[in-house]
N, C-alpha and C positions, 0 to 999 in steps of 0.2 A: 532403365538407367535413371538415376536421380540427376536432376539439373543442378546447376550451381546456385541458382536462386533458392531452391528448396534446402540445400545444405546450409547456405548462409542464414536463412530464416530459422532453421532448426537450431543452429548454434546461438543465434541471437535470442531465441525463445528460452534456451537452456540457461543462458547468462541472466536473462530477466527473471527467470524462475528462482535461481539461486539468490539473486539480489533481493527478491521479494521475501524469500524465506528468512534471510538474515535480518531484513528490516522488521519483519513481524516479530522475530524472536528477541530483538533488541528493545522492543517496547515494554513499558511497565504495565502491570495489571491495573485495571480500573477497579477501585474499591466500592464506589457507590452503587453502580448497577441500577436495576429497576427499582429496588426499594428506596434507594437514595433519591430518586426522582420523585417518588410519591411523598416522601417525607420532607421535600423542599430542599434537597441537596443540589439540585441542578441550577443552571442559569449562569449568566455572566455577571456575577456579583462581586467577585473577589479580584484583587490585583493580579493574581496568577492567571485567572481566566481571561482577563483583558490582554495580557502580555504573553499568552501561551505561544503565539506564532513566532516569537523571537527566541524562544528557548530551544534546546536540543530536542526535547520531546515533541514540540510543535513542528519543527522541521522534519523530524523522523516520521511523524504522522502524515505530513504532506507528501514526502517521498514515497511512503507506502501506498498512498492513493494513486500517485503517478505510475509507480511500478505495476500496480494492479491493472491499471488501464492499459499500459503497454503490453502486459502479459495477455490480456483479453483480446486486444486488437491483433497482436501477432498470431495468436491462436486462431482467430477468425480468418486471417489472411491465409494461413497455412491450410486451414480446412476448406475454404471455398475456392481459392485461386491456384493452389499448387497441386 
């Protein structure tokens, strides 16, 4: 028989997974990649790079990292303790 905690964590993990998928799919592709780094395309040189955290894309990137951490921690909790 499944406990209430296991069911609650499973539902929370499913919601975190769906939110993470949506956050990843909403992000724009990065154009420079590895070749742009070699050619000098990287770094915090532009106005956009300095103010990225205030934009929608910057916030979305931050939320994606947080959701990824929540997903990993919840998965570990389910795997080890339940």
